C-alpha distance (Angstrom), angle and dihedral (degrees) to the residues before:
residue distance angle dihedral
M1 . . .
I2 3.80 . .
R3 3.84 90.8 .
F4 3.81 89.4 53.2
I5 3.80 92.2 52.0
L6 3.80 92.2 47.9
R7 3.79 91.3 47.7
L8 3.82 90.0 48.9
K9 3.80 91.1 55.0
I10 3.79 91.5 50.8
I11 3.80 95.2 54.8
M12 3.81 96.6 41.2
A13 3.81 115.0 105.5
I14 3.78 119.6 -118.4
P15 3.82 112.9 -123.2
N16 3.77 124.3 -130.2
I17 3.81 101.5 -112.3
E18 3.79 117.2 -154.5
K19 3.77 125.0 -172.1
S20 3.77 125.2 -131.5
G21 3.76 117.2 -132.6
I22 3.77 144.6 108.7
N23 3.80 113.3 -50.4
N24 3.77 119.5 -145.1
D25 3.83 90.0 -116.8
V26 3.83 92.7 73.9
T27 3.81 116.0 108.5
F28 3.81 113.5 -145.5
G29 3.80 127.7 -167.0
D30 3.80 121.9 -145.4
N31 3.79 123.0 -63.3
V32 3.83 98.0 12.2
S33 3.82 119.3 163.0
V34 3.81 120.8 -154.9
V35 3.81 124.3 -176.7
E36 3.79 112.1 -154.7
P37 2.94 143.3 -102.5
V38 3.80 94.3 62.2
N39 3.79 136.7 137.4
L40 3.81 110.9 -137.7
Y41 3.78 124.5 162.7
G42 3.79 136.9 159.0
C43 3.81 93.5 -7.3
T44 3.80 134.9 123.4
I45 3.81 120.3 -129.3
G46 3.82 118.4 -167.3
D47 3.81 130.2 -137.5
D48 3.82 122.1 -63.0
C49 3.82 94.7 9.8
F50 3.79 128.5 151.4
I51 3.81 123.5 -147.3
G52 3.81 115.5 -170.5
P53 3.81 128.2 -150.0
F54 3.80 124.6 -73.0
V55 3.81 92.4 25.1
E56 3.79 123.7 141.7
I57 3.79 119.6 -159.8
Q58 3.79 114.4 179.6
K59 3.79 132.8 -151.1
D60 3.79 122.4 -63.0
V61 3.82 92.5 18.1
I62 3.81 114.3 137.4
I63 3.81 121.2 -154.4
G64 3.82 116.4 -168.0
D65 3.79 127.8 -134.5
R66 3.83 121.4 -68.8
T67 3.80 93.2 11.0
R68 3.81 120.7 145.7
I69 3.80 121.9 -149.0
Q70 3.82 111.8 -167.9
S71 3.81 127.5 -151.7
H72 3.80 127.4 -62.1
T73 3.80 94.3 18.8
F74 3.81 122.7 144.8
I75 3.80 119.3 -153.9
C76 3.79 112.0 -177.3
E77 3.79 130.5 -161.4
L78 3.82 118.3 -67.9
V79 3.82 94.9 37.4
S80 3.79 123.6 126.9
I81 3.82 120.0 -174.4
G82 3.80 120.9 -167.5
S83 3.79 131.1 -135.3
D84 3.81 126.6 -71.0
C85 3.81 93.0 21.7
F86 3.79 129.5 145.7
I87 3.80 118.8 -149.0
S88 3.80 108.8 -171.5
H89 3.81 130.5 -148.4
G90 3.78 119.4 -56.1
V91 3.80 98.5 6.7
M92 3.81 112.4 160.7
F93 3.78 125.0 -156.2
I94 3.82 117.9 -160.2
N95 3.83 126.6 -157.8
D96 3.82 100.1 169.4
V97 3.80 113.7 70.9
F98 3.83 94.3 179.5
K99 3.81 89.3 -110.4
K100 3.82 91.8 178.3
G101 3.81 95.6 42.5
G102 3.81 96.5 -87.9
P103 3.80 142.4 39.1
A104 3.80 117.0 -44.9
G105 3.80 89.9 -126.6
G106 3.79 92.7 -135.8
D107 3.81 94.4 -47.8
R108 3.82 98.6 142.6
T109 3.80 91.5 -167.5
Q110 3.81 87.5 74.2
W111 3.82 94.3 50.4
K112 3.79 123.0 95.5
E113 3.79 131.8 -150.6
T114 3.78 131.4 -114.9
I115 3.79 121.8 -150.3
I116 3.81 119.8 -168.4
G117 3.82 117.4 -167.7
N118 3.80 128.5 -141.1
N119 3.80 124.9 -68.6
V120 3.81 94.1 20.5
S121 3.81 121.6 150.7
I122 3.79 119.2 -161.9
G123 3.81 118.1 -165.2
T124 3.78 130.0 -132.1
N125 3.81 117.3 -65.8
A126 3.80 94.7 3.2
T127 3.80 117.0 153.2
I128 3.78 118.1 -143.1
L129 3.80 117.4 -162.2
P130 3.82 119.7 -164.3
V131 3.81 101.0 -59.8
K132 3.78 143.4 128.5
I133 3.80 116.6 -114.1
T134 3.80 118.3 -166.8
N135 3.83 125.7 -138.4
N136 3.82 123.7 -71.8
V137 3.79 99.8 28.0
V138 3.80 131.4 143.6
I139 3.80 118.2 -156.6
G140 3.80 113.0 -160.9
A141 3.79 125.3 -126.6
G142 3.79 113.3 -80.2
A143 3.80 93.6 11.7
V144 3.79 120.4 147.5
V145 3.80 111.4 -145.8
T146 3.80 108.8 -155.8
K147 3.82 101.8 158.0
D148 3.79 137.3 44.0
I149 3.80 116.4 -83.1
N150 3.80 108.8 -142.8
E151 3.80 100.0 166.4
S152 3.81 128.3 63.2
G153 3.76 113.8 -112.9
I154 3.77 146.7 96.4
Y155 3.80 116.4 -63.4
A156 3.81 129.8 -170.9
G157 3.79 142.7 159.6
N158 3.78 139.7 50.5
P159 2.92 105.6 -47.9
S160 3.78 92.5 19.8
R161 3.77 119.9 -118.8
K162 3.78 134.5 177.5
I163 3.78 111.2 -88.6
K164 3.80 101.0 168.9
K165 3.79 142.3 12.0
R166 3.76 116.3 -111.5
S167 3.77 122.1 -142.4
K168 3.77 134.1 167.4
H169 3.81 88.7 -95.7
N170 3.81 99.4 53.8
D171 3.81 99.8 40.1
V172 3.74 112.6 149.3
């Protein structure tokens, strides 16, 4: 049995191991806090932002000033998030909608962009497909946003729908 295990180790391939971290191609504004481990590359982070642990932000993503990104969030390419936003734990952004019935396989021409306005809060474990979300919106925890949101308010559900108006007096 020991010979078998030793032989098995000899014929097993060695994986290419890459480390997560902050690449030197990230542009940071002033007074940014980052809690490691994170995977940040090719993105732009505005002033006074917070990035929690276990977050991945991919290239060409733009994060506006005073925005907070909580732990375990994934922000893929082609996403722009405005200023004064709050992205809660475990939020997932999607840029590949399987246009041809399956993954695009890295073909960026099949990907779509997501634009998040200013003063937007996105709840825990929400999923955001390629959409545009206007300013002053709250997305509830677990919501799945499949269509553009053009009117301020509070949205929840799968697919998300407006459940309440949002005004300056009832901000969450």
